C-alpha positions as CSV (number, residue, x, y, z in Angstrom):
1,M,-110.5,44.8,68.4
2,G,-113.5,47.1,69.3
3,K,-117.1,46.1,69.7
4,V,-118.5,47.9,66.7
5,K,-118.4,47.2,63.0
6,R,-118.4,50.1,60.4
7,I,-120.3,49.4,57.2
8,E,-119.5,51.6,54.2
9,T,-122.5,53.2,52.4
10,G,-120.7,54.4,49.2
11,I,-120.9,58.0,50.5
12,D,-117.7,59.3,52.2
13,G,-118.0,59.5,56.0
14,L,-121.5,58.1,56.2
15,Y,-121.6,54.7,57.9
16,V,-124.0,52.1,59.2
17,I,-122.7,50.9,62.6
18,E,-123.3,47.4,63.9
19,P,-122.6,46.9,67.6
20,T,-121.6,43.7,69.2
21,V,-124.6,42.4,71.1
22,F,-124.3,39.8,73.9
23,E,-127.5,37.8,74.3
24,D,-128.6,35.0,76.6
25,N,-131.7,33.8,78.4
26,R,-131.8,37.0,80.5
27,G,-131.9,39.4,77.5
28,F,-129.0,41.3,75.9
29,F,-126.2,43.8,76.6
30,M,-124.4,46.1,74.2
31,E,-122.4,49.2,74.4
32,S,-124.3,51.7,72.2
33,Y,-121.3,54.1,72.3
34,N,-117.7,53.8,73.3
35,K,-115.4,56.6,72.3
36,R,-112.4,54.4,72.0
37,D,-114.2,51.8,69.8
38,F,-115.6,54.5,67.5
39,E,-112.2,56.2,67.2
40,E,-110.8,52.8,66.2
41,I,-113.1,52.7,63.2
42,G,-112.4,56.3,62.3
43,I,-115.3,58.2,63.9
44,N,-113.9,61.0,66.0
45,A,-117.0,63.0,66.8
46,N,-117.1,64.8,70.2
47,F,-120.8,64.2,71.1
48,V,-122.3,66.9,73.4
49,Q,-126.1,66.4,73.3
50,D,-128.5,63.4,73.3
51,N,-132.0,63.7,71.9
52,H,-134.9,61.3,72.2
53,S,-138.2,61.3,70.2
54,K,-141.3,59.2,70.1
55,S,-143.5,58.9,67.1
56,V,-146.4,56.9,65.7
57,K,-146.6,55.0,62.4
58,G,-146.4,57.2,59.4
59,V,-144.6,60.1,61.0
60,L,-141.9,61.5,58.7
61,R,-139.5,63.8,60.4
62,G,-137.1,65.8,58.1
63,L,-135.2,66.2,56.0
64,H,-133.4,68.6,58.3
65,F,-130.0,70.1,58.3
66,Q,-128.2,72.9,60.2
67,K,-126.9,75.9,58.2
68,E,-124.2,77.6,60.3
69,Y,-123.8,75.1,63.1
70,P,-123.7,71.7,61.3
71,Q,-124.0,68.6,63.5
72,A,-122.7,65.1,63.1
73,K,-125.2,62.6,64.4
74,L,-125.2,59.0,65.7
75,V,-128.8,57.8,65.4
76,R,-130.7,54.6,66.4
77,A,-134.2,53.2,67.0
78,I,-134.6,51.8,70.5
79,K,-138.3,50.9,70.0
80,G,-140.0,50.0,66.8
81,E,-138.7,50.5,63.3
82,V,-137.7,53.5,61.1
83,Y,-136.4,54.0,57.6
84,D,-133.6,56.5,58.2
85,V,-132.1,58.6,55.4
86,A,-129.1,61.0,55.0
87,V,-128.6,63.2,52.0
88,D,-125.1,64.6,51.2
89,L,-125.2,68.4,51.1
90,R,-121.5,69.0,51.0
91,K,-121.0,71.1,47.9
92,D,-117.5,69.8,47.2
93,S,-118.5,66.2,47.5
94,K,-118.6,63.9,44.5
95,T,-121.8,62.4,46.0
96,Y,-123.6,65.8,46.5
97,G,-127.4,65.3,46.4
98,K,-127.1,61.6,46.8
99,Y,-128.8,59.7,49.7
100,Y,-128.5,56.5,51.6
101,G,-131.3,54.9,53.5
102,V,-131.2,52.2,56.2
103,L,-133.7,50.3,58.3
104,L,-133.0,50.9,62.0
105,S,-134.9,48.9,64.5
106,E,-135.0,47.7,68.1
107,E,-134.3,44.2,66.7
108,N,-131.3,44.9,64.4
109,K,-129.8,47.4,66.8
110,K,-128.0,49.1,63.9
111,Q,-126.9,52.7,64.2
112,F,-126.3,55.3,61.5
113,F,-123.4,57.8,61.7
114,I,-124.2,60.9,59.8
115,P,-121.3,63.4,59.5
116,R,-121.6,67.2,59.3
117,G,-123.0,68.5,56.0
118,F,-125.9,66.1,55.6
119,A,-129.7,66.4,55.7
120,H,-131.4,63.8,57.8
121,G,-134.9,62.4,58.2
122,F,-136.8,59.2,59.1
123,L,-140.1,57.5,58.5
124,V,-141.7,55.5,61.2
125,I,-142.9,52.2,59.8
126,S,-143.9,50.4,63.0
127,D,-146.9,51.2,65.1
128,E,-144.7,53.4,67.3
129,A,-141.0,54.2,67.5
130,E,-138.6,55.7,69.9
131,F,-135.5,57.3,68.3
132,L,-132.3,58.3,70.1
133,Y,-129.5,60.4,68.6
134,K,-126.3,62.0,69.7
135,T,-125.0,65.3,68.2
136,D,-121.6,66.9,68.2
137,D,-122.9,70.4,68.5
138,F,-125.8,71.9,70.5
139,Y,-129.1,72.7,68.9
140,H,-129.5,76.2,67.6
141,P,-133.3,76.8,66.9
142,N,-132.8,79.5,64.3
143,D,-130.2,77.5,62.3
144,E,-132.4,74.8,60.9
145,G,-133.0,74.2,57.2
146,G,-134.8,71.5,55.4
147,I,-135.6,69.8,52.1
148,P,-139.0,68.1,51.2
149,Y,-139.0,64.4,51.7
150,N,-140.1,63.9,48.1
151,D,-137.7,66.2,46.4
152,V,-137.5,64.9,42.8
153,K,-133.8,65.9,42.5
154,I,-132.9,63.5,45.3
155,G,-135.5,60.8,44.5
156,I,-135.6,59.0,47.9
157,D,-137.3,55.6,47.6
158,W,-139.2,55.8,50.9
159,P,-141.0,52.5,51.9
160,L,-144.4,54.2,51.8
161,E,-146.2,50.9,51.3
162,K,-145.3,50.0,54.9
163,V,-147.4,52.9,56.1
164,G,-150.3,52.4,53.7
165,G,-149.2,55.0,51.1
166,V,-148.3,58.7,50.8
167,E,-151.8,59.7,52.1
168,N,-150.8,58.2,55.6
169,I,-147.7,60.3,56.1
170,I,-147.8,62.6,59.1
171,Q,-145.5,65.7,58.9
172,S,-145.1,68.9,60.8
173,E,-146.3,72.1,59.1
174,K,-142.7,73.2,58.9
175,D,-141.6,70.0,57.1
176,K,-144.4,70.4,54.5
177,N,-143.0,73.8,53.4
178,W,-139.3,73.3,52.8
179,S,-137.8,74.4,49.4
180,A,-136.3,71.9,47.0
181,L,-132.6,71.2,46.9
């Protein structure tokens, strides 16, 4: 039996991952990724790039997707706490336009596996957060698309009260100008 647990989200291929964490008086140890364990739970992505971001409370990154070079992602917060969201953009999916959100934090150590064909974004709800993610294709700067975080067709229930309301959201100029789904 592997050291990770796959939690279904109700959207095909989109999973919350709970690693086995070994803790004692010295701290903790966990395998954040083991190809054999992930294959055992049905995740066969070939990760080729790791990314690391640091953000302050209220930063909302996304919702981003790749047009011609889609990426599967394995994401987690290693410091602080984020509300992480994936939106199904697969046209042939029965859950097209649906989203799933999960709280990722340094405490719960949960990860989120996002298959190809999804938009992704997160809101930092702690004073600061560091976020790591693996991708199964390289970044292509001219291939990025996006959707507004508050697209009414999707209706994401962001925990805005945890950042003091919508007036405290911090976004890039690019993220403020995406077109609706």
